[in-house]
C-alpha positions in Angstrom: 0.0 0.0 0.0 2.9 2.3 0.5 4.0 2.0 -3.1 0.8 3.5 -4.5 1.2 7.1 -3.1 4.8 7.1 -4.2 3.9 6.2 -7.8 1.1 8.7 -7.8 3.3 11.5 -6.6 5.8 11.1 -9.5 3.6 12.6 -12.2 2.6 15.4 -9.9 6.3 16.3 -9.2 7.1 16.1 -12.9 4.2 18.4 -13.9 5.1 20.8 -11.2 8.7 21.0 -12.4 7.5 21.5 -16.0 5.2 24.3 -14.9 8.0 26.0 -13.0 10.2 25.8 -16.1 7.5 27.4 -18.2 7.0 30.2 -15.7 10.8 30.9 -15.8 10.7 31.0 -19.6 7.4 33.0 -19.9 9.2 36.1 -21.3 10.9 34.1 -24.0 7.7 32.2 -24.9 5.9 35.6 -25.2 8.8 36.9 -27.4 8.7 33.9 -29.7 4.9 34.3 -30.0 5.3 38.0 -31.0 7.9 37.1 -33.5 5.8 34.4 -35.1 2.7 36.7 -35.2 4.5 39.6 -36.9 6.4 37.4 -39.3 3.1 36.1 -40.6 1.4 39.5 -40.5 4.4 41.3 -42.2 6.4 39.2 -44.6 9.4 41.5 -44.3 9.5 41.5 -40.6 12.3 38.9 -40.3 14.4 40.5 -43.0 18.0 41.2 -42.2 17.6 45.0 -42.5 14.6 45.0 -40.1 16.3 42.7 -37.6 19.3 45.0 -37.5 17.1 48.1 -37.1 15.3 46.4 -34.2 18.6 45.4 -32.6 19.7 49.0 -32.6 16.5 50.1 -30.8 16.6 47.1 -28.4 20.2 47.9 -27.5 19.2 51.3 -26.0 16.7 49.8 -23.6 19.0 46.9 -22.9 21.8 49.2 -21.7 19.5 50.8 -19.2 18.0 47.5 -18.2 21.4 46.1 -17.3 22.1 49.0 -15.0 18.6 48.9 -13.6 18.9 45.2 -12.9 21.8 45.7 -10.5 19.9 48.5 -8.7 16.7 46.5 -8.4 18.6 43.5 -7.0 19.7 45.6 -4.1 16.1 46.6 -3.4 16.4 50.1 -5.0 15.1 52.0 -8.0 16.7 54.5 -10.3 14.2 57.0 -11.9 16.9 59.3 -13.1 18.3 57.3 -16.0 16.2 59.0 -18.7 17.3 62.4 -17.6 21.0 61.2 -17.4 20.6 60.1 -21.0 19.5 63.6 -22.0 22.1 65.5 -20.0 25.0 63.2 -21.1 23.9 63.7 -24.8 24.0 67.4 -24.3 27.4 67.3 -22.6 28.8 65.3 -25.5 27.2 67.5 -28.1 28.5 70.7 -26.4 32.1 69.3 -26.3 32.0 68.4 -30.0 30.7 71.9 -31.0 32.4 74.2 -28.5 35.0 72.3 -26.5 36.0 73.9 -23.2 36.7 77.6 -23.1 39.5 78.4 -20.6 38.5 82.1 -20.6 42.1 83.1 -21.4 41.7 83.2 -25.2 42.2 79.4 -25.6 39.7 76.7 -26.1 40.4 72.9 -25.7 38.8 70.6 -28.2 38.7 66.9 -27.5 38.8 63.9 -29.8 35.8 61.5 -29.8 37.4 59.0 -27.4 38.1 61.8 -24.9 34.5 63.1 -25.4 33.1 59.7 -24.7 35.2 59.2 -21.6 34.1 62.7 -20.2 30.5 61.9 -21.0 30.7 58.5 -19.2 32.4 60.2 -16.2 29.4 62.7 -16.0 27.0 59.7 -16.0 29.0 58.0 -13.2 29.2 61.2 -11.2 25.4 61.6 -11.3 25.0 58.0 -10.2 27.4 58.8 -7.4 25.2 61.6 -6.3 22.2 59.2 -6.2 24.3 56.8 -4.2 25.4 59.4 -1.7 21.8 60.7 -1.2 20.7 57.1 -0.5 23.6 55.8 1.6 24.8 58.9 3.5 21.6 61.0 3.8 19.3 57.9 4.1 16.9 59.3 1.4 14.6 56.7 0.0 15.8 55.6 -3.5 12.5 56.6 -5.1 12.7 60.1 -3.7 16.4 60.6 -4.3 16.4 59.5 -7.9 13.1 61.3 -8.6 14.8 64.5 -7.4 17.9 63.7 -9.6 15.6 63.2 -12.5 14.3 66.8 -12.4 17.7 68.3 -11.5 19.4 66.5 -14.5 16.6 67.4 -16.9 16.6 71.0 -15.7 20.4 71.1 -16.1 20.1 69.8 -19.7 17.5 72.5 -20.5 19.6 75.2 -19.0 22.7 74.0 -20.8 21.3 75.2 -24.1 18.2 77.2 -23.2 16.1 74.3 -24.5 17.7 74.4 -27.9 19.0 71.5 -30.0 22.7 71.2 -30.6 22.9 70.2 -34.3 25.6 69.1 -36.7 27.8 67.1 -34.4 30.1 65.9 -37.2 33.1 67.8 -35.8 35.9 69.4 -37.8 39.0 67.9 -39.3 41.2 70.8 -38.1 40.0 70.4 -34.5 40.5 66.6 -34.5 37.0 65.8 -33.2 35.5 64.0 -36.2 34.1 60.5 -36.0 31.4 61.0 -33.4 28.8 59.3 -35.6 30.5 55.9 -35.1 28.8 55.4 -31.7 25.3 55.5 -33.2 25.8 54.8 -36.9 29.0 52.8 -37.2 29.1 49.1 -38.1 31.4 46.2 -37.5 31.0 42.9 -39.3 27.6 44.0 -40.6 26.2 44.8 -37.1 25.7 48.2 -35.6 28.4 49.4 -33.2 25.8 49.9 -30.5 25.0 46.2 -30.6 28.7 45.3 -30.2 29.0 47.7 -27.3 26.0 46.0 -25.7 27.6 42.6 -26.1 30.7 43.8 -24.3 28.7 45.5 -21.5 26.4 42.5 -21.1 29.1 40.0 -20.9 31.1 42.1 -18.6 28.2 42.6 -16.3 27.4 38.9 -16.3 31.0 38.0 -15.5 31.1 40.6 -12.7 27.9 39.4 -11.1 29.0 35.8 -11.2 32.7 35.8 -10.4 33.7 39.1 -8.8 33.2 39.4 -5.0 31.5 42.8 -5.3 29.1 41.3 -7.8 28.2 38.5 -5.3 27.7 41.1 -2.6 25.0 42.8 -4.7 22.9 39.7 -4.5 23.6 39.3 -0.7 22.5 42.9 -0.1 19.3 42.3 -2.1 18.6 39.1 -0.2 19.1 40.4 3.3 20.7 43.8 3.8 20.9 43.5 7.6 22.5 40.0 7.5 24.9 41.3 4.8 26.0 44.2 7.0 26.5 41.9 10.0 28.6 39.5 7.9 31.1 42.3 7.0 29.8 43.4 3.6 30.2 47.1 3.0 26.6 47.7 2.1 27.0 51.4 1.3 29.8 50.6 -1.0 27.7 48.1 -2.9 24.8 50.6 -3.2 27.2 53.3 -4.4 28.5 51.0 -7.1 25.1 50.0 -8.5 23.9 53.6 -8.9 27.2 54.6 -10.5 27.0 51.7 -12.9 23.4 52.6 -13.7 24.6 56.2 -14.5 27.4 54.7 -16.6 24.9 52.7 -18.7 22.6 55.7 -19.1 25.6 57.8 -20.3 26.3 55.2 -23.0 22.7 55.6 -24.3 23.1 59.3 -24.3 26.2 59.0 -26.5 24.5 56.5 -28.9 21.3 58.5 -29.4 23.0 61.9 -29.9 25.5 60.2 -32.2 22.8 58.5 -34.3 20.9 61.7 -34.7 24.0 63.8 -35.0 22.2 66.3 -32.7 21.6 66.6 -29.0 18.3 67.7 -27.5 17.7 68.2 -23.8 14.4 66.2 -23.9 16.2 63.1 -25.1 15.5 60.0 -22.9 12.1 61.2 -21.6 10.3 58.2 -20.0 13.2 55.8 -20.8 13.3 55.0 -17.1 9.9 53.3 -17.4 11.2 51.1 -20.3 14.3 50.2 -18.2 12.3 49.2 -15.2 9.8 47.2 -17.3 12.7 45.4 -19.2 14.5 44.5 -15.9 11.3 43.1 -14.3 10.1 41.2 -17.4 13.6 39.9 -17.9 13.3 38.0 -14.6 15.2 40.2 -12.1 12.7 39.3 -9.3 13.1 35.6 -10.0 16.9 36.0 -10.0 16.8 37.7 -6.6 14.6 34.9 -5.1 16.9 32.2 -6.4 20.0 33.9 -5.1 18.4 34.5 -1.7 17.3 30.9 -1.4 
């Protein structure tokens, strides 16, 4: 009589495991369904040109989602990424057009690599401000990053009086040409932004899996108090995730302004919602639960 319940339990366990697997893959199943539907509705949907175009647009949200994922894992939120995109695009555009006036009759112009590094530094600095507000002043992440959202957007508008900075091609005599590569360049037939995404995504995955600070991010998200008692520098971890989120947003600002060859202060409006949605739909909550278990 004891064999009958054991045999009956086997199908139930198997079906439960299959249901759990389907739940974990629900996003990919929905994606495949969408691809199938549109490939039938529009015969050119799966053409190489259209797939490349979609990849360029997906890359923008993916950059923000990678940074947002680390933030959400720690139990935070970053509402400022859209404004960081706009401000960083304006910084890059201004450096291409005007350089830095030293007020002594001399202006410094930077090449595109230096412009990119300065722009990324601006994004990291804004992320550091978010981190300081949250860790040092104990401001709730929602409030801190909401405030930064308006400050960064206002700074972008003041930067150019709300005007667009056009014609970011640079000049040969100033050595600042080539800015278009970030948004319009190609390598091996794929957009440069896609290759940049691959590098950032692989780097983030390696960091989260094999670097101690990356593992600490999951520990803080699982139980912040226990992490602090075990010796993990929780404030350092939170500072890092917000700085990394700002870094990812700065990349998007570079790409968008480079693709358009113009910088506008309203660039990136509402992109924070896309980033949060992408991170959540991508399984960030499930990832936190698995690591915590």
